[in-house]
C-alpha positions as CSV (number, residue, x, y, z in Angstrom):
1,M,6.1,44.6,25.9
2,S,7.6,43.7,22.5
3,A,9.1,46.4,20.4
4,F,7.0,45.0,17.5
5,A,3.6,45.5,19.3
6,L,0.9,46.7,17.0
7,D,-2.5,48.2,17.6
8,E,-4.1,45.4,15.6
9,P,-3.5,41.6,16.0
10,F,-0.5,40.5,13.9
11,D,-1.4,38.0,11.2
12,R,1.3,35.3,11.0
13,R,-0.1,33.6,7.9
14,P,1.8,35.8,5.3
15,C,5.0,35.2,7.2
16,L,4.4,31.4,7.3
17,S,3.5,31.5,3.6
18,R,6.7,33.3,2.7
19,A,8.8,31.0,4.9
20,G,7.1,28.0,3.2
21,S,7.9,29.4,-0.3
22,V,11.6,29.9,0.6
23,L,11.8,26.3,2.0
24,R,10.0,24.9,-1.1
25,A,12.4,26.7,-3.4
26,A,15.4,25.4,-1.5
27,A,14.0,21.8,-1.6
28,D,13.4,22.0,-5.3
29,S,17.0,22.8,-5.9
30,I,18.1,19.5,-4.3
31,P,17.9,16.2,-6.2
32,P,15.0,14.1,-5.1
33,S,17.3,11.2,-4.1
34,S,19.2,13.5,-1.8
35,L,15.9,14.6,-0.3
36,V,15.0,11.0,0.6
37,L,18.5,10.4,2.1
38,L,18.3,13.6,4.1
39,G,14.9,12.5,5.4
40,I,16.2,9.1,6.4
41,F,19.1,10.5,8.3
42,S,16.8,13.2,9.9
43,V,14.6,10.4,11.2
44,Q,17.5,8.5,12.6
45,L,19.1,11.5,14.2
46,G,15.8,12.2,15.9
47,A,15.7,8.7,17.2
48,G,19.3,9.0,18.4
49,F,18.6,12.2,20.3
50,A,15.4,10.7,21.7
51,K,17.4,7.7,23.0
52,E,19.7,10.1,24.8
53,L,16.7,11.6,26.5
54,F,15.9,8.2,28.1
55,A,18.5,8.9,30.7
56,A,16.2,11.7,32.0
57,L,12.7,10.6,30.9
58,P,11.0,7.3,30.3
59,P,10.3,6.3,26.6
60,S,6.5,7.1,27.0
61,A,7.3,10.7,28.1
62,V,9.8,11.1,25.2
63,V,7.2,9.9,22.8
64,F,4.7,12.4,24.1
65,L,7.2,15.2,23.6
66,R,7.9,14.1,20.1
67,I,4.3,13.7,19.0
68,A,3.1,16.9,20.7
69,A,5.9,18.9,19.1
70,G,5.2,17.4,15.7
71,A,1.4,18.0,16.1
72,L,2.0,21.7,17.1
73,I,4.5,22.4,14.2
74,L,2.5,20.6,11.6
75,G,-0.8,22.0,12.8
76,A,0.7,25.5,12.5
77,F,1.2,25.0,8.7
78,V,-1.6,22.5,7.9
79,R,-4.8,22.9,9.9
80,P,-7.1,19.9,9.6
81,R,-10.5,20.6,8.2
82,L,-13.0,19.0,10.6
83,K,-16.2,20.7,9.3
84,G,-18.2,18.5,7.0
85,L,-16.4,15.2,7.8
86,A,-18.5,12.1,7.6
87,G,-18.6,9.4,10.3
88,R,-16.3,7.2,8.3
89,D,-13.8,10.1,8.0
90,W,-13.7,10.6,11.7
91,A,-13.3,6.9,12.3
92,L,-10.4,6.7,9.8
93,G,-8.7,9.8,11.2
94,I,-9.0,8.5,14.8
95,G,-7.8,5.0,13.8
96,F,-4.9,6.6,12.0
97,G,-3.9,8.7,15.0
98,V,-4.2,5.8,17.5
99,T,-2.0,3.6,15.2
100,L,0.5,6.4,15.0
101,A,0.6,6.7,18.8
102,V,1.0,3.0,19.4
103,M,3.7,2.7,16.6
104,N,5.8,5.4,18.2
105,L,5.4,4.2,21.7
106,T,6.3,0.6,20.9
107,F,9.2,1.7,18.8
108,Y,10.6,3.8,21.6
109,E,10.2,1.0,24.1
110,A,12.2,-1.2,21.6
111,L,14.7,1.6,21.3
112,S,15.2,1.6,25.0
113,R,16.1,-2.1,25.0
114,L,17.9,-2.5,21.6
115,P,20.7,-0.8,19.6
116,M,19.1,1.6,17.0
117,G,20.2,-0.5,14.0
118,I,18.6,-3.6,15.4
119,A,15.4,-1.9,16.5
120,V,14.8,-0.3,13.1
121,A,15.7,-3.5,11.2
122,V,13.1,-5.5,13.1
123,E,10.5,-2.7,12.7
124,F,11.2,-2.6,9.0
125,L,9.6,-6.1,8.7
126,G,6.2,-4.3,8.8
127,P,6.4,-2.4,5.5
128,L,8.3,-5.4,4.0
129,G,5.3,-7.5,4.9
130,V,2.9,-5.1,3.3
131,A,5.0,-5.1,0.1
132,V,5.1,-8.9,0.0
133,A,1.5,-9.4,0.9
134,A,0.4,-7.3,-2.1
135,S,2.3,-9.6,-4.4
136,R,1.7,-13.1,-5.7
137,R,5.2,-13.9,-7.1
138,R,7.1,-17.0,-6.0
139,I,10.3,-15.1,-5.8
140,D,8.9,-13.2,-2.9
141,L,9.4,-16.3,-0.8
142,L,13.1,-15.6,-1.2
143,W,12.7,-12.1,0.4
144,V,10.6,-13.6,3.2
145,G,13.3,-16.1,3.8
146,L,16.0,-13.5,3.8
147,A,14.0,-11.4,6.3
148,G,13.4,-14.5,8.4
149,A,17.1,-15.2,8.4
150,G,17.8,-11.7,9.6
151,V,15.4,-12.1,12.5
152,V,17.0,-15.5,13.5
153,L,20.4,-13.9,13.5
154,L,19.2,-11.0,15.7
155,A,17.2,-13.2,18.1
156,P,18.8,-13.4,21.6
157,W,19.6,-17.1,21.7
158,G,21.5,-18.3,24.7
159,E,22.1,-16.9,28.2
160,S,24.9,-14.6,27.1
161,A,22.9,-12.9,24.4
162,S,23.1,-9.1,24.4
163,V,19.7,-8.5,22.8
164,S,16.4,-8.8,24.8
165,W,13.3,-10.7,23.7
166,A,11.2,-7.8,25.0
167,G,13.0,-5.4,22.7
168,I,12.5,-7.7,19.7
169,A,8.8,-8.1,20.6
170,F,8.3,-4.3,20.9
171,A,10.0,-3.7,17.6
172,M,7.8,-6.3,15.9
173,L,4.7,-4.7,17.3
174,A,6.0,-1.4,16.1
175,G,6.5,-3.0,12.6
176,A,2.9,-4.2,12.6
177,C,1.7,-0.7,13.5
178,W,3.9,0.7,10.7
179,A,2.2,-1.7,8.3
180,G,-1.2,-0.4,9.5
181,Y,0.1,3.2,9.2
182,I,1.0,2.6,5.6
183,L,-2.5,1.3,4.8
184,L,-4.3,4.0,6.8
185,S,-2.1,6.8,5.3
186,A,-3.1,5.7,1.8
187,A,-6.8,5.7,2.8
188,A,-6.5,9.1,4.6
189,G,-4.9,10.6,1.4
190,Q,-8.1,9.7,-0.4
191,R,-10.5,11.2,2.2
192,F,-8.6,14.2,3.5
193,P,-7.3,17.0,1.3
194,G,-3.5,17.5,1.0
195,T,-1.7,16.7,4.2
196,S,-4.6,17.5,6.5
197,G,-5.2,13.8,7.2
198,L,-1.7,13.5,8.8
199,S,-2.2,16.7,10.7
200,F,-5.5,15.4,12.1
201,A,-3.8,12.0,13.0
202,M,-1.0,13.8,14.7
203,I,-3.4,15.7,16.9
204,V,-5.3,12.5,17.8
205,S,-2.0,10.8,18.5
206,A,-0.9,13.5,20.9
207,V,-4.3,13.3,22.8
208,V,-4.0,9.5,23.0
209,I,-0.5,9.5,24.3
210,A,-0.8,12.5,26.6
211,P,-2.2,10.7,29.7
212,V,0.6,8.1,29.6
213,G,3.4,10.6,28.8
214,I,2.4,13.2,31.3
215,T,1.9,10.6,34.1
216,T,5.3,8.9,33.6
217,G,7.2,12.2,32.8
218,G,5.7,14.3,35.6
219,A,7.3,17.6,36.4
220,D,10.5,16.7,34.5
221,L,8.5,17.5,31.3
222,L,8.6,21.1,32.3
223,Q,12.4,21.4,32.2
224,P,13.3,23.9,29.5
225,E,16.3,21.9,28.2
226,L,14.2,18.7,27.9
227,L,11.4,20.6,26.2
228,L,13.9,22.1,23.7
229,I,15.4,18.6,22.9
230,G,11.8,17.2,22.6
231,L,11.0,20.0,20.1
232,G,14.1,19.1,18.1
233,V,13.2,15.4,18.1
234,G,9.7,16.3,16.8
235,L,11.2,18.3,14.0
236,L,13.8,15.7,13.1
237,S,11.6,12.6,13.4
238,S,8.3,13.9,12.0
239,V,8.1,17.3,10.3
240,I,11.3,17.5,8.4
241,P,11.4,13.9,7.0
242,Y,7.8,13.9,6.0
243,S,8.1,17.2,4.2
244,L,11.3,16.0,2.4
245,E,9.7,12.7,1.4
246,L,6.6,14.4,0.1
247,R,8.6,16.7,-2.1
248,A,10.8,13.8,-3.4
249,L,7.8,11.6,-4.2
250,R,6.5,14.3,-6.6
251,R,9.7,14.2,-8.6
252,M,10.8,10.5,-8.6
253,P,9.3,7.1,-9.3
254,K,7.8,5.3,-6.3
255,Q,10.1,2.3,-7.0
256,V,13.2,4.4,-6.7
257,F,11.8,6.0,-3.5
258,G,11.2,2.5,-2.1
259,I,14.7,1.3,-2.9
260,L,16.2,4.3,-1.2
261,M,14.0,3.9,1.9
262,S,15.3,0.3,2.2
263,M,18.6,1.8,3.4
264,E,16.9,3.0,6.6
265,P,18.1,0.1,8.8
266,A,21.7,0.6,7.7
267,A,21.4,4.3,8.3
268,A,20.0,3.6,11.8
269,A,23.0,1.3,12.6
270,L,25.4,4.0,11.3
271,I,23.8,6.7,13.4
272,G,23.9,4.4,16.4
273,V,27.6,3.9,16.0
274,L,28.4,7.6,15.4
275,L,26.1,9.2,17.9
276,L,25.5,6.5,20.6
277,S,28.7,4.3,20.2
278,E,26.5,1.3,19.6
279,F,29.0,-1.0,18.0
280,L,27.3,-4.1,16.5
281,H,28.7,-7.6,16.2
282,V,29.4,-9.2,12.7
283,Q,26.3,-11.4,13.2
284,Q,24.1,-8.4,13.9
285,W,25.5,-6.5,10.8
286,A,24.8,-9.7,8.7
287,A,21.2,-9.7,10.0
288,I,20.7,-6.0,9.1
289,I,22.1,-6.7,5.6
290,C,19.6,-9.6,5.2
291,I,16.7,-7.4,6.0
292,V,17.9,-4.6,3.8
293,A,18.5,-7.0,0.9
294,A,15.0,-8.4,1.4
295,S,13.5,-5.0,1.2
296,L,15.5,-4.0,-1.8
297,G,14.6,-7.2,-3.6
298,S,10.9,-7.0,-3.0
299,T,10.8,-3.3,-4.0
300,R,12.7,-3.8,-7.3
301,M,10.7,-6.8,-8.3
302,A,7.5,-5.0,-7.5
303,G,8.6,-2.2,-9.8
304,R,9.4,-4.6,-12.6
305,A,6.0,-6.4,-12.3
306,K,4.3,-3.1,-13.1
């Protein structure tokens, strides 16, 4: 029995509240641009550790560990309010969760076949497409052309190509889901209070991915060291970056936030080199630079148009 056992049930909420207050105070002392960059590198570190797990578990099982860990941690702080939800709210929340599950599954399948920098660069075409689709400026054709050039440079032409078509296809599907995630996230923010919409979607996502993840992972999912790494991946890939980005968005213009987020493919390539020794060719770096430049250009021009 624990030395802290009490006659009455212990209420963890005050402790969670105090811990949350300390974390918020610490986050407020950091410049918002630094919060965004920390969030970006947190996501990519999580992806790097997840990729290392592929040696022991298939991507679908790693996705299950990540989403389940994120749902448990986020749910402990933000419990979704289900009482009083209308039918459209349920449909939105479920659609949001399914999209989140498919986005993560397809990205991890791409990650198992491609270097990190390439997988993230191709996936980044999703949010870039959302930004361009919302605009009617002719100059956006330039950003589309740059992004297209990046894809052409990354595509595995020839028999000696080191990049797989299957990996590119999975990354593109993940990008399409990311575009849907952006739209559904905005809609959920209008129908669900605070961050309860994301918490609800994470729980739905965990339920959706559980059959596939448990079937493919089997008894290996019960290994303590794999569970611990999966918990770390969930923290680094979901809980920490979302919290940092949310705090940053409250203190900086959305245009600046978008410009900083455009650095994500480059950050992924850098983490790939440092953590996984995934050294890219000059042509592949040029492709990533094209996609980053396209994202930067569309974000800056969108801000000026406003």
